[in-house]
C-alpha positions as a printed NumPy array, in Angstrom:
array([[  0.286,  -0.069,   0.349],
       [  2.832,   2.254,   0.665],
       [  4.483,   1.9  ,  -2.674],
       [  0.931,   2.468,  -4.572],
       [  0.562,   5.779,  -2.003],
       [  3.813,   7.151,  -3.358],
       [  3.297,   6.313,  -7.052],
       [ -0.008,   8.325,  -6.818],
       [  1.441,  11.571,  -4.839],
       [  4.69 ,  11.664,  -7.256],
       [  2.219,  11.741, -10.239],
       [ -0.08 ,  14.116,  -8.259],
       [  2.492,  16.831,  -8.02 ],
       [  3.846,  16.206, -11.296],
       [  0.528,  16.659, -13.271],
       [ -0.465,  19.479, -11.44 ],
       [  2.589,  21.451, -11.669],
       [  2.186,  20.807, -15.953],
       [ -1.467,  21.816, -16.006],
       [ -0.279,  25.022, -14.901],
       [  2.53 ,  25.147, -17.471],
       [  0.659,  23.653, -20.403],
       [ -2.038,  25.994, -19.888],
       [ -0.113,  29.118, -19.737],
       [  1.42 ,  28.101, -23.073],
       [ -1.724,  27.309, -24.725],
       [ -2.851,  30.78 , -23.735],
       [  0.198,  32.358, -25.347],
       [ -0.083,  30.282, -28.457],
       [ -3.557,  29.095, -28.877],
       [ -2.235,  25.505, -29.862],
       [ -4.876,  22.809, -30.202],
       [ -2.27 ,  20.308, -28.946],
       [ -1.604,  22.345, -25.82 ],
       [ -5.26 ,  22.621, -24.9  ],
       [ -5.727,  18.842, -25.189],
       [ -2.414,  18.448, -23.27 ],
       [ -4.163,  20.386, -20.848],
       [ -7.197,  18.764, -20.548],
       [ -5.024,  15.787, -20.001],
       [ -3.455,  17.039, -16.867],
       [ -6.18 ,  18.85 , -15.034],
       [ -8.224,  15.508, -15.796],
       [ -4.856,  13.44 , -14.572],
       [ -4.463,  15.648, -11.511],
       [ -8.226,  15.402, -10.376],
       [ -7.299,  11.197, -10.826],
       [ -4.782,  11.167,  -8.623],
       [ -7.053,  12.946,  -5.876],
       [ -9.446,  10.453,  -6.576],
       [ -7.106,   7.167,  -6.332],
       [ -5.904,   8.778,  -2.83 ],
       [ -9.648,   9.116,  -1.504],
       [ -9.676,   5.275,  -2.643],
       [ -6.456,   4.399,  -0.694],
       [ -7.496,   6.224,   2.49 ],
       [-10.904,   5.027,   2.284],
       [-10.06 ,   1.578,   2.054],
       [ -7.811,   1.631,   4.7  ],
       [-10.871,   1.632,   7.424],
       [-10.959,  -1.617,   9.147],
       [-13.304,  -4.223,   8.341],
       [-16.562,  -3.753,  10.643],
       [-20.122,  -5.546,  10.8  ],
       [-21.124,  -3.826,   7.557],
       [-18.146,  -5.059,   5.333],
       [-16.515,  -7.953,   7.532],
       [-13.804,  -7.958,   5.053],
       [-12.741,  -4.551,   5.254],
       [-13.324,  -1.796,   2.43 ],
       [-10.408,  -2.603,   0.071],
       [-12.96 ,  -2.646,  -2.915],
       [-12.979,   0.875,  -2.589],
       [ -9.898,   1.04 ,  -4.612],
       [-11.145,  -0.788,  -7.42 ],
       [-14.412,   1.628,  -7.942],
       [-12.387,   4.815,  -7.674],
       [ -9.677,   3.264,  -9.866],
       [-13.015,   2.559, -12.258],
       [-13.946,   6.067, -11.835],
       [-10.945,   7.697, -13.151],
       [-11.174,   5.651, -15.972],
       [-14.664,   7.179, -16.584],
       [-13.437,  10.906, -16.19 ],
       [-10.206,   9.735, -18.53 ],
       [-12.343,   8.946, -21.24 ],
       [-15.314,  11.674, -20.897],
       [-13.138,  14.885, -19.941],
       [ -9.594,  14.441, -21.384],
       [-10.163,  12.315, -24.248],
       [-13.477,  13.42 , -25.695],
       [-12.36 ,  16.918, -24.941],
       [ -8.957,  16.469, -26.612],
       [-10.517,  14.992, -29.748],
       [-13.599,  16.856, -30.118],
       [-10.973,  20.477, -29.862],
       [ -8.566,  18.625, -32.219],
       [-11.342,  17.793, -34.778],
       [-12.611,  21.048, -34.854],
       [ -8.785,  22.698, -35.414],
       [ -8.761,  20.481, -38.048],
       [-11.763,  21.385, -39.874],
       [-11.845,  24.765, -39.252],
       [ -7.992,  25.404, -39.281],
       [ -5.174,  26.493, -36.914],
       [ -4.653,  29.224, -34.349],
       [ -3.346,  31.601, -36.675],
       [  0.096,  33.734, -36.134],
       [  0.874,  34.446, -32.786],
       [  3.27 ,  37.644, -31.369],
       [  6.883,  36.827, -30.109],
       [  7.382,  36.875, -26.27 ],
       [  9.611,  39.289, -24.924],
       [ 11.94 ,  37.789, -22.159],
       [ 14.774,  39.328, -20.287],
       [ 14.988,  42.321, -23.222],
       [ 15.01 ,  40.165, -26.355],
       [ 11.762,  38.352, -28.14 ],
       [ 11.402,  35.043, -28.755],
       [  8.915,  32.967, -30.645],
       [  5.722,  32.23 , -28.818],
       [  6.019,  28.524, -29.542],
       [  9.126,  28.049, -27.698],
       [  7.231,  28.65 , -24.562],
       [  5.478,  25.63 , -25.852],
       [  8.738,  23.574, -26.347],
       [  9.782,  24.347, -23.332],
       [  6.782,  23.782, -21.001],
       [  6.738,  19.87 , -22.825],
       [ 10.134,  19.257, -22.496],
       [  9.536,  19.876, -18.705],
       [  6.244,  17.742, -19.027],
       [  8.408,  15.065, -20.465],
       [ 11.127,  15.335, -17.796],
       [  8.325,  15.118, -15.105],
       [  6.244,  12.112, -16.739],
       [  9.338,  10.432, -16.726],
       [  9.872,  10.248, -13.144],
       [  6.485,   9.682, -12.615],
       [  6.421,   6.68 , -14.724],
       [  9.535,   5.56 , -13.453],
       [  8.117,   5.443,  -9.793],
       [  4.892,   3.126, -11.009],
       [  7.331,   1.061, -13.268],
       [  9.215,   0.227, -10.073],
       [  6.286,  -0.643,  -8.093],
       [  4.599,  -2.499, -11.132],
       [  8.223,  -4.277, -11.308],
       [  8.418,  -5.213,  -8.007],
       [  5.44 ,  -6.886,  -8.069],
       [  6.438,  -8.666, -11.354],
       [  9.279,  -9.919,  -9.495],
       [  7.291, -10.913,  -6.16 ],
       [  4.868, -12.889,  -8.023],
       [  7.017, -14.405, -10.959],
       [  4.808, -12.975, -13.77 ],
       [  5.88 , -13.092, -16.916],
       [  6.208,  -9.233, -17.981],
       [  4.155,  -6.515, -18.244],
       [  1.149,  -7.94 , -20.388],
       [  0.801, -10.655, -17.49 ],
       [  1.023,  -8.249, -14.577],
       [ -1.872,  -6.546, -16.451],
       [ -3.914,  -9.596, -16.649],
       [ -2.898, -10.584, -12.58 ],
       [ -2.684,  -7.757, -10.796],
       [ -5.016,  -6.695,  -8.044],
       [ -3.402,  -3.646,  -7.197],
       [ -5.714,  -1.055,  -9.623],
       [ -4.103,   1.853,  -7.841],
       [ -0.501,   1.457,  -9.291],
       [ -1.996,   0.026, -12.536],
       [ -3.901,   3.267, -12.885],
       [ -0.872,   5.077, -12.036],
       [  1.118,   3.106, -14.522],
       [ -0.989,   3.524, -17.341],
       [ -2.044,   7.452, -16.639],
       [  1.928,   8.234, -16.396],
       [  2.126,   6.267, -20.019],
       [ -0.25 ,   8.044, -21.672],
       [  0.929,  11.387, -20.411],
       [  4.264,  10.868, -21.427],
       [  3.197,   9.679, -24.798],
       [  0.99 ,  12.449, -24.902],
       [  3.474,  15.167, -24.202],
       [  5.916,  13.667, -27.125],
       [  2.962,  13.703, -29.651],
       [  2.438,  17.47 , -28.633],
       [  5.623,  18.336, -29.214],
       [  6.434,  16.481, -32.308],
       [  2.559,  18.32 , -33.845],
       [  3.676,  21.686, -32.698],
       [  7.395,  21.784, -34.241],
       [  5.915,  20.376, -37.101],
       [  3.748,  22.747, -37.809],
       [  5.869,  25.609, -36.809],
       [  8.857,  24.093, -39.401],
       [  5.807,  23.285, -42.184],
       [  3.833,  26.51 , -41.704],
       [  0.737,  23.748, -41.863],
       [ -1.6  ,  23.767, -38.987],
       [ -2.539,  20.681, -39.989],
       [ -0.058,  18.59 , -37.677],
       [ -0.593,  20.658, -34.511],
       [ -4.659,  19.545, -34.481],
       [ -3.516,  15.988, -35.824],
       [ -1.765,  16.103, -32.416],
       [ -4.273,  16.853, -30.289],
       [ -6.535,  13.997, -32.253],
       [ -3.912,  11.286, -31.661],
       [ -3.796,  12.487, -28.17 ],
       [ -7.653,  12.244, -28.033],
       [ -8.157,   9.194, -29.466],
       [ -4.901,   7.662, -27.061],
       [ -6.889,   8.683, -23.988],
       [ -9.897,   7.089, -24.764],
       [ -8.616,   4.103, -26.052],
       [ -6.312,   3.488, -22.948],
       [ -9.315,   4.657, -20.418],
       [-11.811,   1.441, -22.529],
       [ -8.942,  -0.303, -21.242],
       [ -8.261,   0.672, -17.942],
       [-12.202,   0.18 , -16.774],
       [-12.296,  -3.153, -18.269],
       [ -9.359,  -4.353, -15.983],
       [-11.229,  -2.259, -13.046],
       [-14.295,  -4.58 , -14.004],
       [-12.903,  -7.628, -13.18 ],
       [-12.052,  -6.924,  -9.539],
       [-15.355,  -5.033,  -9.083],
       [-17.324,  -8.132, -10.162],
       [-15.021, -10.41 ,  -7.456],
       [-12.172, -12.085,  -9.522],
       [-10.322, -14.823,  -8.054],
       [ -6.808, -15.654,  -7.828],
       [ -5.157, -16.965, -11.704],
       [ -5.303, -20.255, -11.704],
       [ -1.658, -20.955, -11.702],
       [ -1.736, -19.18 ,  -8.033],
       [ -4.847, -20.973,  -7.029],
       [ -3.508, -24.425,  -7.978],
       [ -0.266, -23.586,  -5.854],
       [ -2.538, -23.152,  -3.003],
       [ -4.732, -26.249,  -3.525],
       [ -1.647, -28.478,  -4.031],
       [ -0.508, -27.004,  -0.315],
       [ -3.983, -27.772,   1.284],
       [ -3.982, -31.139,  -0.742],
       [ -0.516, -32.376,   0.452],
       [ -1.069, -31.488,   3.865],
       [ -0.804, -34.745,   6.199],
       [ -4.757, -35.801,   7.163],
       [ -6.239, -34.586,   4.398],
       [ -7.86 , -36.924,   2.222],
       [ -9.697, -34.759,  -0.669],
       [-10.638, -31.028,  -1.301],
       [-14.504, -31.081,  -2.094],
       [-14.836, -27.678,  -2.881],
       [-12.048, -24.389,  -3.162],
       [-12.751, -20.869,  -3.665],
       [-10.681, -17.361,  -4.012],
       [-11.936, -14.288,  -4.688],
       [-10.051, -10.747,  -4.432],
       [-11.895,  -8.932,  -1.244],
       [ -8.968,  -5.813,  -2.063],
       [ -5.994,  -4.823,  -3.661],
       [ -3.372,  -7.712,  -2.53 ],
       [ -6.195,  -9.033,  -0.289],
       [ -7.424, -12.039,  -1.204],
       [-10.504, -14.583,   0.733],
       [ -9.83 , -18.522,   0.389],
       [-13.018, -20.741,   1.232],
       [-12.898, -24.693,   1.006],
       [-14.508, -27.807,   2.015],
       [-12.189, -30.397,   2.947],
       [-12.149, -33.923,   3.621],
       [-10.026, -35.047,   6.739],
       [ -8.96 , -38.215,   7.434],
       [-12.129, -39.63 ,   9.922],
       [ -9.65 , -41.073,  12.396],
       [ -8.205, -37.452,  13.303],
       [ -9.918, -36.585,  16.688],
       [-11.032, -33.068,  17.137],
       [ -8.037, -31.502,  18.605],
       [ -5.889, -32.799,  15.879],
       [ -8.387, -31.629,  13.548],
       [ -8.174, -27.662,  14.806],
       [ -4.258, -27.736,  14.683],
       [ -4.428, -29.318,  11.2  ],
       [ -6.66 , -26.497,   9.84 ],
       [ -4.707, -23.669,  11.502],
       [ -1.297, -25.341,  10.255],
       [ -3.2  , -25.223,   6.902],
       [ -4.125, -21.261,   7.169],
       [ -0.481, -20.565,   7.972],
       [  0.945, -22.425,   4.926],
       [ -1.581, -20.752,   2.674],
       [ -0.617, -17.376,   4.171],
       [  3.462, -17.998,   3.965],
       [  2.926, -19.527,  -0.018],
       [  0.802, -16.087,  -0.989],
       [  0.999, -13.01 ,   1.226],
       [ -2.072, -11.738,  -0.702],
       [ -3.983, -14.275,   1.082],
       [ -5.985, -12.511,   4.437],
       [ -8.86 , -14.362,   5.226],
       [ -9.056, -18.422,   5.241],
       [-12.202, -20.262,   5.945],
       [-11.924, -23.925,   5.815],
       [-14.977, -26.367,   6.497],
       [-13.827, -29.786,   7.579],
       [-15.709, -32.837,   6.141],
       [-15.047, -36.161,   7.943]])
């Protein structure tokens, strides 16, 4: 959880600062790509706030109404982020870029005076976007380091496997946002530069369109990843097989009659099972065996926090 919080805070600081700078660049130059990037960074900043709220809410202790805690709050807030990313940043960027393609660019912008010298106004956008790329690279590295740590810990086969198996949707969301933000800043920089070099507004306008499509596409993918956890996904079959093996190999276990797992929060798994034990076991031995099985399961996978075993004799 601490890793996820650090990732989100890094992204929040980076996106907040970048949003202000990008808006200043848009005001000075009227660039469609800069307006798209402003929408993008404002949306990202708000999204980090939602993720922090989700982390805080999920930290509440279990109670009568939520006996397995509030961990699923992070799934809800991450899903909300994907909707906002699609609806605000993606749609507005696409709409503004399309308008710029159809109706033309932003026209000639007077130079900017600084320290007694005049510079082309579009230089401001270049400086802002280069700064944004630097900030986003830092935030992306933080998210990437945390995701790679989980890949090593759970022995996943790279990023694609991590996206399918991780329950830490906060880190997943931050990683996705930071990757898109970095890509968007590069696209905007290329579009603005090509427009200035060629005098054709279409490059800047198309930059905004591409950024909008990119945002909307990733938002849909992120929503899909959150849906699986909101609906109550189990551990991946390989991880579940490892837990089954531990139970099956425990002395006194005859057969596993039923076995289920479900994520009740990020990195928080509930395991339930019906187990047939050796009928010759006495009650005291049975209680000891159940306790030992619980301890073995939790030692095997640190995501297992709740274990319920129904003994059958």
